[in-house]
C-alpha positions as a Markdown table, in Angstrom:
| # | Residue | x | y | z |
|---|---|---|---|---|
| 1 | Met | -41.4 | -20.2 | -82.5 |
| 2 | Ser | -37.9 | -21.2 | -83.4 |
| 3 | Lys | -35.0 | -18.9 | -83.9 |
| 4 | Asn | -32.7 | -19.4 | -86.8 |
| 5 | Lys | -29.2 | -19.1 | -85.4 |
| 6 | Lys | -26.3 | -18.5 | -87.7 |
| 7 | Lys | -23.3 | -20.6 | -87.2 |
| 8 | Ala | -19.9 | -18.9 | -87.0 |
| 9 | Val | -17.8 | -19.5 | -90.0 |
| 10 | Val | -14.2 | -20.4 | -89.1 |
| 11 | Lys | -11.7 | -19.6 | -91.8 |
| 12 | Pro | -8.2 | -21.0 | -91.5 |
| 13 | Val | -5.4 | -18.6 | -91.2 |
| 14 | Glu | -2.9 | -18.6 | -94.1 |
| 15 | Val | 0.5 | -18.9 | -92.6 |
| 16 | Pro | 3.2 | -16.8 | -94.3 |
| 17 | Pro | 5.9 | -18.9 | -95.9 |
| 18 | Glu | 8.6 | -17.5 | -93.5 |
| 19 | Leu | 6.6 | -18.8 | -90.5 |
| 20 | Val | 5.6 | -22.3 | -91.8 |
| 21 | Asp | 8.3 | -23.9 | -89.6 |
| 22 | Lys | 6.9 | -22.3 | -86.5 |
| 23 | Val | 3.4 | -23.9 | -86.8 |
| 24 | Asn | 2.3 | -26.4 | -84.2 |
| 25 | Asn | 0.7 | -29.2 | -86.3 |
| 26 | Val | -1.4 | -30.4 | -83.4 |
| 27 | Lys | -3.6 | -27.3 | -83.3 |
| 28 | Asn | -2.3 | -25.5 | -86.3 |
| 29 | Arg | -1.2 | -22.6 | -84.1 |
| 30 | Met | 1.9 | -20.5 | -84.6 |
| 31 | Leu | 4.4 | -21.0 | -81.7 |
| 32 | Phe | 7.3 | -18.6 | -81.3 |
| 33 | Leu | 9.5 | -17.2 | -78.6 |
| 34 | Ser | 9.4 | -13.6 | -77.6 |
| 35 | Pro | 12.2 | -11.4 | -79.0 |
| 36 | Ser | 13.6 | -10.9 | -75.5 |
| 37 | Ile | 14.0 | -14.7 | -75.1 |
| 38 | Leu | 15.6 | -15.1 | -78.5 |
| 39 | Ser | 18.1 | -12.3 | -77.8 |
| 40 | Gly | 19.1 | -13.8 | -74.5 |
| 41 | Glu | 17.7 | -10.9 | -72.4 |
| 42 | Glu | 15.3 | -13.2 | -70.6 |
| 43 | Arg | 14.8 | -17.0 | -70.2 |
| 44 | Glu | 11.6 | -19.0 | -70.7 |
| 45 | Cys | 9.2 | -19.2 | -67.7 |
| 46 | Arg | 9.5 | -22.3 | -65.6 |
| 47 | Lys | 7.1 | -23.9 | -63.1 |
| 48 | Asp | 9.4 | -22.8 | -60.3 |
| 49 | Asp | 8.8 | -19.1 | -61.3 |
| 50 | Phe | 5.3 | -19.3 | -59.9 |
| 51 | Glu | 3.7 | -19.8 | -56.5 |
| 52 | Ser | 0.2 | -21.3 | -56.1 |
| 53 | Leu | -2.6 | -19.1 | -54.7 |
| 54 | Ala | -5.1 | -21.9 | -54.1 |
| 55 | Asn | -5.0 | -25.1 | -52.2 |
| 56 | Ser | -6.6 | -26.9 | -55.1 |
| 57 | Asn | -7.3 | -26.4 | -58.8 |
| 58 | Ile | -9.8 | -23.8 | -60.0 |
| 59 | Gly | -10.9 | -25.7 | -63.0 |
| 60 | Val | -10.7 | -29.0 | -64.8 |
| 61 | Gly | -10.6 | -29.7 | -68.6 |
| 62 | Gly | -10.3 | -32.8 | -70.7 |
| 63 | Phe | -6.5 | -32.9 | -70.6 |
| 64 | Gly | -5.5 | -31.1 | -67.4 |
| 65 | Lys | -6.3 | -28.8 | -64.4 |
| 66 | Val | -6.2 | -25.0 | -64.1 |
| 67 | Tyr | -4.5 | -23.4 | -61.1 |
| 68 | Lys | -4.4 | -19.8 | -59.9 |
| 69 | Val | -0.7 | -18.7 | -59.5 |
| 70 | Arg | 1.4 | -15.6 | -58.9 |
| 71 | His | 4.6 | -14.9 | -60.7 |
| 72 | Lys | 7.2 | -14.6 | -58.0 |
| 73 | Val | 9.2 | -11.7 | -59.6 |
| 74 | Ser | 6.5 | -9.6 | -61.2 |
| 75 | Lys | 3.7 | -10.5 | -58.7 |
| 76 | Asn | 1.2 | -10.7 | -61.6 |
| 77 | Val | -1.6 | -13.3 | -61.1 |
| 78 | Tyr | -2.2 | -15.9 | -63.8 |
| 79 | Ala | -4.2 | -19.0 | -64.5 |
| 80 | Ile | -2.0 | -21.9 | -65.6 |
| 81 | Lys | -3.3 | -25.1 | -67.2 |
| 82 | Val | -1.2 | -28.1 | -66.3 |
| 83 | Ile | -1.7 | -30.6 | -69.1 |
| 84 | Asn | -1.4 | -34.4 | -68.6 |
| 85 | Lys | 1.2 | -35.5 | -71.1 |
| 86 | Lys | 0.1 | -39.1 | -70.8 |
| 87 | Lys | -3.5 | -38.2 | -72.0 |
| 88 | Ile | -2.1 | -36.2 | -74.9 |
| 89 | Leu | 0.0 | -39.1 | -76.0 |
| 90 | Glu | -2.9 | -41.6 | -75.5 |
| 91 | His | -5.0 | -39.5 | -77.9 |
| 92 | Asp | -2.2 | -39.3 | -80.4 |
| 93 | Leu | -2.2 | -35.5 | -80.5 |
| 94 | Val | 1.5 | -35.1 | -81.1 |
| 95 | Glu | 3.7 | -36.0 | -84.1 |
């Protein structure tokens, strides 16, 4: 007995004209900075803002490794993917 599985239909998102310049052409995702960064209240996060919580990575993907980290100021715990820039360039995934 075989089950008929329905495939999910993925519909592309129509980007509003005022956000077209904010689209990342690699994955067609909108990239934008938070209002607090744009206004100068905060700065973008940097690698040095976090401390590692594991001696090794907690996962591996095709382009990088995932690490468990803690934000030094807020103490929130996150998973951060560190992407290998060389692999991205080798696969011609940037314009």
